[in-house]
Every structure is written in C-alpha cells, then in structure tokens.
ZALUMNU-227608 format. One record per atom (N, C-alpha, C): x, z, y; residue in three letters. Coordinates in steps of 0.1 Angstrom, whole numbers, padded with zeros to 4 digits, always signed. Layout:
residues N
XZYALA...
***
This chain:
residues 352
-0202+0075+0224MET-0198+0082+0210MET-0186+0073+0202MET-0176+0080+0197SER-0164+0072+0193SER-0168+0072+0178SER-0163+0062+0169GLN-0166+0054+0156GLN-0160+0070+0147GLN-0165+0074+0137ARG-0158+0081+0124ARG-0156+0071+0114ARG-0144+0070+0113LEU-0138+0062+0102LEU-0140+0067+0087LEU-0143+0061+0078PHE-0144+0062+0062PHE-0138+0051+0055PHE-0129+0045+0061THR-0128+0032+0056THR-0114+0035+0053THR-0108+0026+0037PRO-0095+0026+0032PRO-0085+0022+0043PRO-0083+0029+0050GLY-0074+0022+0062GLY-0079+0011+0070GLY-0075+0017+0084PRO-0070+0029+0091PRO-0079+0040+0085PRO-0070+0053+0085VAL-0078+0065+0081VAL-0079+0071+0095VAL-0084+0084+0096PRO-0086+0092+0106PRO-0070+0099+0107PRO-0066+0102+0119VAL-0051+0103+0125VAL-0053+0120+0127VAL-0045+0127+0117PRO-0047+0143+0121PRO-0040+0148+0138PRO-0045+0156+0143PRO-0040+0154+0159PRO-0025+0159+0159PRO-0024+0164+0150SER-0003+0165+0153SER+0003+0155+0149SER-0003+0143+0144ILE+0006+0132+0145ILE-0002+0124+0157ILE-0015+0123+0159SER-0016+0119+0175SER-0007+0124+0187SER-0003+0136+0182GLU+0000+0144+0197GLU+0018+0137+0195GLU+0020+0134+0184ALA+0038+0131+0183ALA+0038+0117+0187ALA+0027+0110+0185CYS+0025+0094+0190CYS+0026+0094+0204CYS+0019+0105+0209ALA+0015+0104+0227ALA+0028+0110+0236ALA+0038+0115+0228ARG+0047+0118+0235ARG+0055+0111+0241ARG+0061+0114+0253PRO+0074+0106+0264PRO+0083+0095+0253PRO+0083+0081+0257LEU+0090+0076+0246LEU+0104+0080+0249LEU+0111+0076+0236LEU+0125+0076+0232LEU+0132+0061+0238LEU+0141+0063+0241TYR+0151+0049+0242TYR+0158+0049+0227TYR+0155+0031+0223HIS+0158+0036+0207HIS+0172+0033+0204HIS+0179+0032+0214ARG+0195+0034+0211ARG+0201+0046+0217ARG+0190+0057+0216SER+0196+0071+0221SER+0197+0080+0208SER+0207+0088+0212ASN+0210+0097+0199ASN+0200+0107+0193ASN+0190+0108+0200GLU+0179+0117+0197GLU+0169+0107+0192GLU+0168+0093+0192PHE+0162+0085+0184PHE+0166+0082+0171PHE+0183+0083+0171ARG+0189+0081+0158ARG+0187+0089+0151ARG+0185+0104+0156GLU+0186+0114+0145GLU+0170+0112+0141GLU+0162+0110+0151LEU+0147+0110+0146LEU+0143+0098+0132LEU+0155+0087+0135SER+0152+0077+0124SER+0157+0083+0111SER+0167+0088+0113ARG+0174+0091+0099ARG+0165+0102+0093ARG+0161+0111+0102ARG+0149+0122+0094ARG+0141+0115+0090ARG+0136+0104+0096VAL+0125+0092+0087VAL+0127+0088+0078VAL+0141+0082+0079TRP+0145+0073+0063TRP+0144+0083+0054TRP+0153+0095+0054ASP+0152+0104+0044ASP+0141+0110+0039ASP+0132+0112+0049LYS+0121+0119+0040LYS+0111+0108+0036LYS+0111+0093+0042LEU+0107+0085+0033LEU+0109+0082+0016LEU+0126+0082+0017GLN+0130+0083+0002GLN+0125+0093-0006GLN+0122+0105+0001GLN+0117+0118-0009GLN+0102+0111-0012GLN+0094+0105-0005VAL+0083+0104-0009VAL+0081+0089-0019VAL+0089+0081-0017PHE+0089+0068-0029PHE+0093+0077-0042PHE+0101+0088-0041LEU+0114+0092-0052LEU+0123+0084-0054LEU+0128+0079-0044THR+0143+0071-0044THR+0152+0080-0037THR+0167+0075-0038LYS+0178+0077-0035LYS+0183+0062-0027LYS+0176+0057-0030ASP+0181+0040-0027ASP+0175+0038-0011ASP+0176+0031-0001PRO+0173+0029+0013PRO+0159+0022+0011PRO+0154+0030+0023VAL+0137+0024+0026VAL+0140+0023+0040VAL+0139+0008+0045VAL+0134+0006+0057VAL+0119+0006+0065VAL+0120+0006+0076VAL+0105+0006+0086VAL+0108-0009+0092VAL+0095-0018+0091LEU+0094-0027+0100LEU+0083-0027+0108LEU+0084-0031+0120SER+0070-0032+0129SER+0060-0044+0122SER+0049-0040+0124GLY+0039-0050+0118GLY+0031-0041+0109GLY+0027-0053+0097SER+0017-0042+0087SER+0024-0040+0070SER+0017-0038+0061GLY+0020-0040+0049GLY+0025-0054+0047GLY+0014-0067+0050MET+0018-0076+0049MET+0030-0083+0052MET+0036-0075+0065THR+0049-0079+0071THR+0059-0074+0061THR+0055-0064+0056GLY+0068-0057+0046GLY+0068-0068+0034GLY+0057-0073+0030ILE+0057-0077+0017ILE+0066-0093+0018ILE+0058-0104+0032GLU+0066-0112+0032GLU+0082-0110+0035GLU+0085-0099+0042SER+0100-0097+0044SER+0108-0100+0028SER+0101-0092+0017CYS+0108-0090+0007CYS+0108-0105+0001CYS+0095-0113+0001ILE+0096-0126-0006ILE+0104-0131+0002ILE+0107-0136+0016ALA+0118-0141+0023ALA+0132-0142+0020ALA+0134-0127+0017SER+0149-0122+0017SER+0151-0124+0003SER+0141-0126-0006THR+0146-0130-0024THR+0145-0143-0029THR+0133-0151-0024VAL+0128-0162-0032VAL+0138-0175-0027VAL+0144-0181-0037ARG+0149-0195-0034ARG+0136-0207-0041ARG+0139-0218-0033PRO+0129-0221-0038PRO+0134-0228-0052PRO+0120-0229-0059GLY+0122-0232-0071GLY+0122-0221-0082GLY+0123-0208-0077ASP+0124-0195-0082ASP+0110-0197-0090ASP+0110-0191-0102ARG+0099-0189-0111ARG+0095-0174-0109ARG+0083-0172-0101VAL+0078-0158-0100VAL+0063-0159-0104VAL+0062-0146-0115LEU+0053-0140-0121LEU+0042-0134-0110LEU+0029-0138-0110VAL+0025-0128-0099VAL+0010-0125-0108VAL+0009-0110-0108LEU-0001-0105-0113LEU-0012-0103-0100LEU-0026-0107-0105HIS-0036-0106-0092HIS-0047-0102-0098HIS-0054-0092-0093HIS-0068-0090-0096HIS-0077-0086-0085HIS-0074-0093-0071GLY-0082-0092-0065GLY-0074-0098-0049GLY-0085-0096-0040ARG-0074-0103-0028ARG-0063-0104-0024ARG-0056-0091-0025PHE-0042-0090-0023PHE-0031-0094-0028PHE-0036-0098-0043GLY-0031-0105-0049GLY-0026-0118-0049GLY-0041-0121-0046GLU-0039-0136-0043GLU-0031-0140-0033GLU-0030-0131-0022ARG-0024-0134-0011ARG-0007-0134-0017ARG-0003-0127-0024LEU+0008-0128-0031LEU+0011-0138-0038LEU+0006-0149-0042ILE+0007-0164-0046ILE+0007-0172-0034ILE+0001-0169-0025THR+0001-0179-0012THR+0016-0177-0003THR+0018-0164-0001ILE+0032-0162+0006ILE+0044-0167-0005ILE+0043-0165-0018ASN+0053-0167-0026ASN+0056-0185-0027ASN+0046-0191-0029GLN+0045-0207-0024GLN+0051-0208-0012GLN+0046-0204-0005ARG+0051-0209+0011ARG+0067-0208+0012ARG+0072-0198+0005TYR+0087-0201+0004TYR+0095-0207-0007TYR+0083-0216-0013GLY+0092-0222-0022GLY+0091-0221-0037GLY+0087-0211-0041ALA+0086-0205-0056ALA+0077-0210-0064ALA+0079-0214-0076HIS+0072-0220-0086HIS+0062-0206-0091HIS+0051-0205-0086VAL+0043-0194-0092VAL+0034-0196-0105VAL+0038-0186-0113ILE+0029-0186-0125ILE+0019-0171-0123ILE+0007-0178-0129GLU-0001-0165-0125GLU-0008-0158-0138GLU-0012-0145-0138LEU-0018-0137-0147LEU-0029-0132-0137LEU-0039-0133-0139GLY-0052-0133-0129GLY-0064-0126-0139GLY-0070-0119-0133VAL-0084-0114-0138VAL-0094-0111-0129VAL-0107-0112-0132ALA-0117-0113-0124ALA-0119-0098-0112ALA-0122-0100-0104TRP-0121-0089-0090TRP-0130-0080-0095TRP-0128-0072-0106SER-0135-0060-0109SER-0127-0052-0121SER-0117-0061-0127GLU-0111-0056-0139GLU-0096-0053-0138GLU-0091-0046-0149GLU-0077-0045-0149GLU-0068-0051-0154GLU-0056-0055-0149ILE-0042-0055-0159ILE-0037-0050-0167ILE-0037-0053-0179THR-0034-0040-0187THR-0017-0046-0190THR-0009-0036-0198ALA+0004-0037-0204ALA+0007-0046-0212ALA-0003-0049-0219GLU-0004-0057-0231GLU-0006-0074-0228GLU-0013-0075-0215MET-0018-0084-0210MET-0003-0094-0206MET+0004-0082-0199VAL+0015-0087-0193VAL+0028-0090-0203VAL+0027-0083-0214GLU+0034-0085-0226GLU+0030-0098-0230GLU+0018-0103-0232GLU+0016-0117-0240GLU+0022-0126-0228GLU+0015-0125-0215ARG+0020-0138-0209ARG+0036-0137-0209ARG+0043-0125-0208LEU+0057-0125-0202LEU+0066-0131-0217LEU+0059-0130-0231SER+0065-0134-0240SER+0064-0150-0244SER+0058-0156-0235SER+0059-0171-0236SER+0066-0178-0224SER+0072-0168-0217LEU+0079-0172-0202LEU+0093-0171-0201LEU+0102-0176-0196SER+0116-0178-0193SER+0120-0178-0179SER+0132-0173-0176ASP+0139-0175-0163ASP+0131-0171-0151ASP+0124-0156-0152ILE+0114-0152-0142ILE+0125-0145-0133ILE+0125-0152-0121ALA+0132-0146-0109ALA+0127-0128-0104ALA+0114-0132-0105SER+0105-0117-0098SER+0089-0119-0105SER+0085-0106-0104VAL+0074-0102-0109VAL+0068-0095-0098VAL+0056-0099-0090TRP+0049-0092-0081TRP+0035-0087-0088TRP+0031-0074-0082LEU+0016-0069-0081LEU+0011-0060-0075LEU+0000-0058-0075VAL-0009-0050-0065VAL-0008-0038-0073VAL-0004-0024-0069HIS-0002-0016-0076HIS-0018-0011-0077HIS-0026-0007-0068SER-0039-0008-0063SER-0048-0017-0056SER-0057-0021-0056GLU-0063-0031-0050GLU-0073-0024-0044GLU-0071-0026-0028THR-0080-0022-0017THR-0094-0032-0017THR-0094-0041-0024SER-0105-0049-0024SER-0112-0048-0035SER-0110-0040-0041THR-0119-0040-0057THR-0116-0024-0059THR-0110-0015-0057GLY-0107-0002-0060GLY-0101+0001-0077GLY-0096-0012-0080VAL-0087-0008-0094VAL-0072-0008-0090VAL-0067+0004-0098SER-0052+0006-0098SER-0049+0001-0114SER-0038-0002-0111LEU-0028-0009-0125LEU-0021+0005-0129LEU-0021+0004-0144ASP-0007+0013-0148ASP+0005+0008-0150ASP+0013+0011-0137LEU+0025+0005-0134LEU+0033+0010-0143LEU+0035+0019-0147GLU+0047+0028-0151GLU+0047+0019-0165GLU+0034+0016-0174GLN+0038+0008-0189GLN+0040-0005-0181GLN+0034-0011-0171ILE+0038-0026-0168ILE+0052-0023-0166ILE+0058-0019-0159SER+0072-0020-0154SER+0079-0016-0169SER+0077-0008-0180GLU+0084-0011-0194GLU+0084-0025-0199GLU+0073-0029-0202VAL+0071-0045-0204VAL+0081-0054-0196VAL+0080-0056-0182VAL+0087-0066-0176VAL+0101-0062-0178VAL+0108-0050-0178HIS+0122-0049-0181HIS+0126-0053-0192HIS+0114-0051-0203ARG+0122-0055-0217ARG+0121-0068-0219ARG+0109-0075-0215LEU+0110-0089-0216LEU+0113-0098-0205LEU+0117-0095-0193ALA+0124-0101-0182ALA+0136-0091-0176ALA+0145-0087-0181PRO+0155-0077-0178PRO+0157-0080-0165PRO+0160-0094-0161ASP+0170-0100-0148ASP+0158-0100-0136ASP+0142-0099-0139ALA+0132-0103-0130ALA+0137-0087-0122ALA+0131-0090-0108LEU+0130-0080-0098LEU+0118-0078-0100LEU+0110-0065-0102LEU+0098-0060-0103LEU+0095-0054-0089LEU+0088-0062-0078MET+0079-0064-0064MET+0068-0056-0064MET+0064-0045-0056VAL+0053-0037-0058VAL+0047-0034-0047VAL+0034-0042-0041ASP+0024-0036-0030ASP+0019-0026-0036ASP+0025-0013-0029SER+0021-0002-0031SER+0012+0005-0017SER+0003-0004-0009VAL-0002-0001-0001VAL-0008+0010-0001VAL-0019+0010-0011LEU-0027+0017-0014LEU-0025+0033-0022LEU-0012+0031-0023THR-0007+0039-0037THR+0001+0049-0033THR+0009+0046-0020LEU+0023+0056-0016LEU+0017+0069-0008LEU+0022+0081-0012ALA+0013+0093-0007ALA-0003+0092-0010ALA-0006+0086-0021ILE-0023+0085-0031ILE-0024+0090-0043ILE-0014+0083-0051GLU-0012+0085-0065GLU+0002+0081-0067GLU+0002+0087-0082PRO+0016+0085-0085PRO+0025+0072-0085PRO+0034+0073-0080LEU+0045+0061-0076LEU+0060+0065-0077LEU+0064+0061-0088ARG+0079+0072-0090ARG+0091+0054-0089ARG+0094+0056-0080MET+0105+0043-0075MET+0115+0044-0083MET+0121+0054-0087THR+0135+0053-0094THR+0131+0054-0109THR+0126+0060-0116ASP+0115+0064-0130ASP+0115+0054-0136ASP+0104+0042-0125TRP+0096+0035-0131TRP+0104+0022-0130TRP+0117+0020-0125LYS+0126+0011-0121LYS+0115+0000-0115LYS+0111+0002-0102ILE+0111-0010-0093ILE+0117-0016-0082ILE+0118-0025-0079ASP+0131-0032-0074ASP+0124-0031-0056ASP+0115-0031-0055ALA+0109-0030-0041ALA+0093-0023-0044ALA+0088-0017-0034ALA+0078-0012-0030ALA+0075-0013-0014ALA+0060-0014-0013VAL+0058-0019+0001VAL+0043-0009+0005VAL+0044-0004+0015ALA+0032+0001+0020ALA+0033-0002+0038ALA+0022+0000+0042GLY+0019+0005+0055GLY+0017+0018+0061GLY+0015+0020+0069ILE+0018+0035+0074ILE+0002+0041+0078ILE-0010+0032+0076GLN-0023+0039+0082GLN-0032+0044+0072GLN-0027+0045+0057LYS-0032+0048+0043LYS-0026+0063+0041LYS-0021+0064+0031GLY-0017+0075+0026GLY-0010+0085+0035GLY-0001+0076+0044LEU+0007+0079+0055LEU+0000+0086+0069LEU-0012+0083+0070MET-0025+0092+0078MET-0018+0082+0093MET-0010+0077+0094CYS-0009+0068+0112CYS-0013+0064+0113CYS-0015+0058+0128PRO-0020+0045+0134PRO-0013+0032+0129PRO-0018+0023+0125PRO-0016+0008+0121PRO-0005+0005+0127PRO+0006-0003+0126GLY+0013-0011+0133GLY+0033-0012+0126GLY+0032-0004+0114ALA+0044-0005+0107ALA+0043-0005+0091ALA+0056-0011+0087ALA+0055-0013+0072ALA+0065-0005+0069ALA+0064+0002+0056VAL+0078+0010+0052VAL+0080+0001+0038VAL+0093-0004+0036VAL+0097-0009+0024VAL+0108-0006+0017VAL+0111+0001+0003ALA+0117+0006-0002ALA+0126-0005-0013ALA+0135-0004-0016VAL+0141-0011-0022VAL+0153-0009-0032VAL+0157-0013-0041SER+0167-0008-0051SER+0179-0015-0050SER+0191-0010-0058GLN+0200-0016-0055GLN+0201-0031-0063GLN+0194-0034-0074ARG+0194-0045-0080ARG+0188-0053-0065ARG+0176-0050-0057MET+0171-0059-0051MET+0183-0062-0039MET+0189-0051-0032ILE+0200-0054-0023ILE+0210-0062-0029ILE+0212-0063-0041GLU+0223-0074-0042GLU+0216-0088-0041GLU+0203-0090-0047ARG+0200-0103-0046ARG+0196-0105-0030ARG+0192-0097-0024ILE+0192-0099-0008ILE+0205-0107+0000ILE+0216-0100-0005ARG+0228-0103-0003ARG+0234-0112-0008ARG+0228-0118-0018SER+0232-0134-0022SER+0224-0144-0020SER+0214-0140-0010HIS+0202-0150-0010HIS+0204-0155+0009HIS+0206-0169+0008ALA+0208-0176+0020ALA+0195-0176+0028ALA+0199-0166+0043PRO+0188-0165+0050PRO+0178-0175+0052PRO+0167-0176+0055CYS+0156-0184+0055CYS+0147-0180+0067CYS+0148-0168+0072THR+0138-0163+0084THR+0151-0156+0090THR+0142-0151+0101TYR+0152-0142+0115TYR+0145-0124+0114TYR+0136-0127+0120THR+0129-0113+0122THR+0129-0102+0110THR+0126-0113+0096LEU+0118-0105+0084LEU+0133-0103+0075LEU+0146-0108+0080ASP+0156-0108+0069ASP+0157-0097+0068ASP+0159-0091+0054LEU+0163-0075+0054LEU+0178-0076+0052LEU+0187-0082+0048ALA+0198-0080+0046ALA+0202-0077+0060ALA+0199-0081+0074THR+0203-0076+0087THR+0199-0064+0087THR+0185-0062+0084VAL+0180-0047+0088VAL+0189-0038+0079VAL+0190-0041+0065LEU+0195-0031+0058LEU+0212-0025+0064LEU+0219-0036+0069LYS+0231-0037+0071LYS+0232-0030+0087LYS+0221-0032+0096ASP+0219-0023+0110ASP+0216-0005+0105ASP+0208-0007+0094GLN+0202+0008+0092GLN+0212+0019+0085GLN+0226+0010+0080GLU+0236+0017+0078GLU+0242+0022+0089GLU+0242+0019+0101ARG+0246+0021+0114ARG+0238+0031+0118ARG+0225+0034+0113GLY+0215+0042+0120GLY+0210+0034+0130GLY+0208+0023+0129LEU+0197+0014+0140LEU+0191+0008+0136LEU+0178+0006+0141PHE+0169-0007+0140PHE+0173-0017+0143PHE+0172-0030+0137THR+0177-0043+0144THR+0169-0047+0158THR+0155-0044+0154TRP+0146-0052+0168TRP+0141-0036+0172TRP+0137-0039+0184THR+0132-0027+0190THR+0119-0021+0183THR+0121-0008+0179PRO+0111-0005+0169PRO+0099+0004+0175PRO+0088+0005+0170PRO+0075+0011+0172PRO+0080+0027+0177PRO+0088+0030+0186VAL+0095+0044+0186VAL+0082+0052+0186VAL+0066+0051+0191SER+0058+0065+0194SER+0053+0063+0178SER+0052+0055+0169LEU+0049+0053+0155LEU+0058+0062+0149LEU+0070+0058+0149ILE+0079+0065+0141ILE+0078+0084+0144ILE+0076+0086+0158ALA+0078+0098+0157ALA+0064+0103+0154ALA+0050+0098+0152GLY+0041+0103+0149GLY+0044+0100+0127GLY+0052+0090+0125LEU+0055+0095+0109LEU+0062+0105+0105LEU+0073+0105+0116ASP+0076+0120+0113ASP+0072+0132+0107ASP+0060+0134+0120VAL+0052+0145+0116VAL+0043+0141+0102VAL+0036+0129+0103ALA+0030+0127+0085ALA+0037+0131+0073ALA+0052+0123+0073LEU+0061+0126+0062LEU+0064+0142+0061LEU+0065+0149+0069SER+0068+0162+0067SER+0053+0170+0062SER+0043+0168+0066MET+0030+0172+0065MET+0027+0169+0045MET+0029+0158+0042ILE+0031+0153+0029ILE+0041+0161+0019ILE+0052+0162+0026LEU+0067+0172+0018LEU+0063+0183+0017LEU+0057+0190+0028ASP+0052+0204+0027ASP+0040+0209+0017ASP+0033+0199+0016GLU+0022+0202+0004GLU+0026+0201-0006GLU+0036+0189-0008GLY+0042+0188-0021GLY+0034+0173-0025GLY+0040+0163-0033LEU+0038+0151-0039LEU+0025+0153-0049LEU+0030+0162-0059LEU+0022+0167-0067LEU+0005+0169-0063LEU+0007+0178-0053ASN-0008+0184-0049ASN-0012+0175-0039ASN-0006+0163-0035VAL-0011+0153-0023VAL-0017+0145-0035VAL-0014+0141-0048TRP-0016+0135-0056TRP-0030+0137-0067TRP-0029+0149-0068LYS-0042+0156-0074LYS-0051+0159-0063LYS-0050+0160-0049ARG-0061+0162-0041ARG-0067+0146-0040ARG-0062+0139-0036HIS-0065+0122-0034HIS-0075+0121-0049HIS-0070+0128-0063ALA-0077+0122-0073ALA-0090+0131-0072ALA-0089+0141-0068TYR-0100+0153-0069TYR-0110+0144-0060TYR-0108+0141-0047LEU-0119+0138-0039LEU-0124+0123-0043LEU-0116+0110-0047ALA-0121+0102-0052ALA-0133+0106-0061ALA-0127+0116-0071ASP-0139+0119-0083ASP-0151+0125-0077ASP-0148+0132-0063TYR-0159+0139-0060TYR-0170+0129-0051TYR-0165+0117-0045VAL-0173+0106-0039VAL-0179+0096-0049VAL-0172+0096-0059ARG-0177+0089-0069ARG-0189+0098-0075ARG-0190+0106-0081ASN-0202+0116-0085ASN-0210+0119-0069ASN-0209+0120-0060CYS-0219+0116-0049CYS-0227+0104-0047CYS-0219+0092-0053ALA-0225+0081-0053ALA-0235+0078-0062ALA-0230+0084-0075GLU-0241+0081-0087GLU-0253+0089-0084GLU-0252+0099-0079GLN-0264+0110-0075GLN-0271+0104-0069GLN-0269+0091-0058LEU-0279+0085-0050LEU-0281+0069-0057LEU-0275+0070-0070GLY-0281+0059-0077GLY-0272+0046-0071GLY-0260+0049-0067LEU-0251+0037-0063LEU-0241+0036-0076LEU-0242+0024-0079MET-0231+0020-0091MET-0219+0020-0089MET-0210+0025-0095GLN-0196+0021-0099GLN-0193+0004-0100GLN-0183-0001-0090PHE-0179-0014-0094PHE-0168-0016-0100PHE-0169-0026-0112GLY-0158-0023-0120GLY-0150-0013-0123GLY-0140-0015-0126CYS-0129+0000-0135CYS-0129+0010-0125CYS-0130+0010-0115ALA-0127+0022-0105ALA-0117+0030-0108ALA-0107+0029-0111THR-0097+0035-0110THR-0087+0039-0097THR-0089+0033-0091SER-0081+0039-0076SER-0085+0050-0072SER-0074+0057-0067LYS-0078+0071-0059LYS-0078+0070-0041LYS-0077+0062-0038GLY-0076+0059-0025GLY-0087+0050-0019GLY-0095+0046-0028VAL-0110+0038-0023VAL-0117+0040-0034VAL-0132+0044-0030VAL-0143+0044-0039VAL-0152+0030-0038VAL-0151+0024-0049VAL-0163+0011-0047VAL-0173+0012-0055VAL-0186+0011-0045VAL-0196+0009-0050VAL-0204-0005-0052VAL-0214-0006-0059GLN-0224-0018-0058GLN-0237-0018-0055GLN-0248-0028-0051GLY-0259-0023-0056GLY-0267-0035-0042GLY-0280-0037-0044ASP-0288-0044-0032ASP-0290-0040-0021ASP-0284-0024-0018THR-0286-0019-0005THR-0273-0016+0001THR-0264-0020-0004VAL-0251-0015-0001VAL-0249-0018+0016VAL-0253-0034+0018GLN-0253-0038+0030GLN-0260-0031+0039GLN-0274-0027+0035SER-0280-0023+0045SER-0276-0008+0049SER-0268-0001+0040ILE-0265+0012+0042ILE-0253+0011+0051ILE-0245+0002+0049ILE-0232+0000+0057ILE-0236+0000+0073ILE-0248-0010+0075ASP-0254-0016+0087ASP-0259+0001+0094ASP-0263+0005+0087ALA-0272+0019+0095ALA-0262+0028+0095ALA-0252+0028+0087LEU-0243+0039+0091LEU-0235+0033+0105LEU-0232+0022+0106ALA-0227+0016+0116ALA-0235+0021+0130ALA-0248+0022+0127ASP-0259+0025+0140ASP-0254+0039+0142ASP-0248+0047+0135GLN-0245+0061+0133GLN-0232+0064+0137GLN-0223+0052+0143ASN-0210+0055+0144ASN-0204+0061+0134ASN-0208+0057+0121MET-0199+0062+0107MET-0195+0046+0101MET-0185+0043+0101ILE-0180+0030+0097ILE-0174+0030+0081ILE-0179+0023+0073VAL-0172+0021+0062VAL-0174+0007+0057VAL-0163+0003+0046ALA-0161-0010+0049ALA-0166-0017+0035ALA-0171-0031+0041GLY-0180-0038+0029GLY-0174-0049+0019GLY-0176-0054+0013GLY-0166-0064+0006GLY-0160-0074+0017GLY-0150-0079+0008GLN-0144-0092+0015GLN-0145-0105+0005GLN-0141-0117+0011ASP-0143-0128+0005ASP-0155-0131-0004ASP-0155-0131-0017ARG-0163-0136-0026ARG-0175-0121-0027ARG-0168-0109-0023LEU-0175-0099-0028LEU-0185-0093-0014LEU-0182-0102-0001LYS-0190-0097+0007LYS-0203-0093+0006LYS-0213-0085+0009GLY-0223-0085+0011GLY-0228-0075-0004GLY-0218-0076-0013ARG-0222-0068-0026ARG-0217-0058-0028ARG-0203-0049-0022ILE-0199-0041-0021ILE-0199-0033-0010ILE-0199-0018-0013MET-0191-0008-0001MET-0181-0002-0005MET-0172-0003+0005ARG-0158+0002+0001ARG-0156+0019+0012ARG-0156+0029+0004ILE-0154+0043+0009ILE-0139+0047+0009ILE-0133+0050+0019GLY-0117+0053+0020GLY-0119+0068+0016GLY-0106+0071+0003THR-0108+0084+0003THR-0092+0088+0001THR-0082+0082+0010CYS-0068+0083+0013CYS-0065+0087+0025CYS-0053+0095+0028GLY-0047+0099+0036GLY-0057+0115+0040GLY-0062+0111+0054SER-0068+0126+0059SER-0080+0131+0057SER-0088+0120+0046TYR-0102+0126+0042TYR-0100+0138+0039TYR-0114+0145+0039THR-0116+0159+0033THR-0129+0159+0026THR-0129+0166+0016ILE-0143+0170+0010ILE-0154+0174+0022ILE-0151+0179+0032GLU-0161+0182+0042GLU-0167+0170+0046GLU-0156+0161+0054MET-0161+0146+0057MET-0170+0141+0048MET-0168+0138+0035MET-0175+0131+0028MET-0185+0138+0022MET-0189+0144+0028SER-0203+0154+0021SER-0209+0152+0033SER-0204+0150+0047ASP-0209+0148+0059ASP-0216+0132+0058ASP-0207+0127+0054LEU-0212+0110+0049LEU-0225+0109+0040LEU-0224+0116+0030PHE-0233+0111+0018PHE-0245+0118+0024PHE-0244+0131+0032GLU-0257+0140+0039GLU-0264+0126+0047GLU-0258+0120+0053THR-0259+0109+0066THR-0270+0098+0057THR-0259+0092+0044ILE-0264+0083+0037ILE-0278+0086+0032ILE-0279+0095+0026ASN-0291+0103+0021ASN-0303+0100+0028ASN-0302+0106+0043THR-0313+0105+0052THR-0314+0092+0054THR-0311+0082+0056LEU-0310+0067+0060LEU-0316+0061+0050LEU-0316+0064+0036ARG-0324+0057+0027ARG-0340+0060+0026ARG
***
C-alpha cells in the first residue's frame, strides 16, 4: 500500500501534473522546450505578482536561497537575519559561510517577529546590506506580517535588499513581490506549486539584479548573474529538470485558472478547518499558529499519533530539532482538500 501524505511538503501531486511529468523528455535546447520555459517563466511572474524575472534552478528551496546569498554577499557585509524557527537559523549559517557579518533578531520557536520588533532593532543599526526572513516557518507554523515588515525595512534601511524565504507562502497565502518591494523571494515547487520536489523558483527585483551584476562571482553553478543572462536568451544555464518543468507548467495553469485570491482563501479555510478538527480532539495549537500552509499541534500523545498513522500508511510530520517528539505538523498547502483532512481526523479518532 502506498503512503498517503499529509505533510507540509512534499504534497500529493494531482494526476494532471504527474501525467505532464511522465511525458517523453524534451531536449532542453529544442524550440519546443524553449516555448515551455518561456511559458513557465511568464506564469511564475503572475504567481509572484511581479514583472521582474523569475528563474528556475535544479535543487530545493535551500538551493535557491543559497544562490541569492552567494550572488549578493561580500565578505564583511552586514546582514540582518530575522529568525523564528529552524529555517531562519539556516539563513544565519549560509550568510556566515559566505563571509557576512550576521546580526540577529530572533524569538522563541512558537512566537512571531513583529514589525515593531524589526523597527526597534533596525533603529540602532546602520550599513545593512540585506535583511533576510522566513515568511512562514514550516518548523513552527508561524507566519510573519511581511507587508508591515517590508515598510519598516525600506523606511529605516532603504539601501538594504529585502530577501524572503517564501517556501511555505508562494501560492498559499498573500505574497506580493512588487507591491511589498521584495528584492528576492524563493520557493520550492513541492508545496503550494503541487509538484514533485527537485526545483527552486527565485523571483528577483531590479535592485537585486543590480547587486548581482556588481558582485564578483564566488560560486559557479549558483551564480545568478549567469542564470539571468542566459534566461534573457530563452535558455537555462545548466541542463534543467525538464520533466519537472513540464509538470510545473500544468500546476501554474491550475493556480492561475483558480485565481490567486481564491487560492489564498482556500488555504486559509482549510487551515482553519484542520485547526478546528484538532481542537475537537483535544490537541492544542502550538504557538501563534498563523500559517496557512501547515497546522502545528502539541501534546503528550502527538508522537504516538504520528506512529499509529504511519502504521496506516498515513504520513504526518513530527517536530524538528528541539521540537522533536513534542509537536505534530499537518500540511494544508497545495493539493490538500477538506475530504482528505476529514479522512485523516476520522482515522486519528479511531486510533485514540
């Protein structure tokens, strides 16, 4: 019996996307693949709500994040990293490995970083090259008010690039690249975009492109300057994951046909439904519980529930690092439906 996923990525892949991924391979230098690539790049701009370039990279969301850091950070650059979970802490490590002087603004792994906190921290800082944050933490289920934080960053550090891990928000909850003046937003394709994992999508602003072009390359395959230059000619720099891009083309059409506003509303409704189901079973919400892409609950029984579900081939995610054994994470992003979640909670109820 195959596993049934209820994780915050990868998510179940709709049949039409699986079918597109399974089509005969295209040669990545062919005219047919160039047409496919341009179609995908254009649709990605619509999903990120930007007219600036969006690139696709082989790898994971972390590949996209590292490419942004490697393509912009100079040794000694002062980088402010906001962190409220596991993936925010990774931003510290990657920036430091490329020589950045990292300044932190962190909270406990259940709390939210507010715009007021950012204002207080930035008011005492100068010469900030970039600000990094995770829009919604997969590890904790806490989203940040990116619109308000962006206003503070641009007002107090106008020369700083605003860089965002949007892995758990793209095509899940509001993310407005241009309106919110985001300079880089990165996601994988295995959450809101409903595809098998294996590629990152990276949206960049014109300010970001200027910084990239003025940066002395310190990486080879992750150098965004080269990737952007080749994309202008309709090419991928390296052999791309052609099957995944075929699936992504279908996924993006599904999202745009539904309409972004409807996609965001659907995710909000599903997350609320799952939280209500959890509460009815006596499972407590963990922390601020503001994410629309994952519902996180805590309690003495969560690990036993995770293990019992796995015996039924129903897979939910446990806690990571310091939260291991303490929380259960249920994905509500991408292709999940009310019917799927109803089935999950009926099973949990019978296992208790």
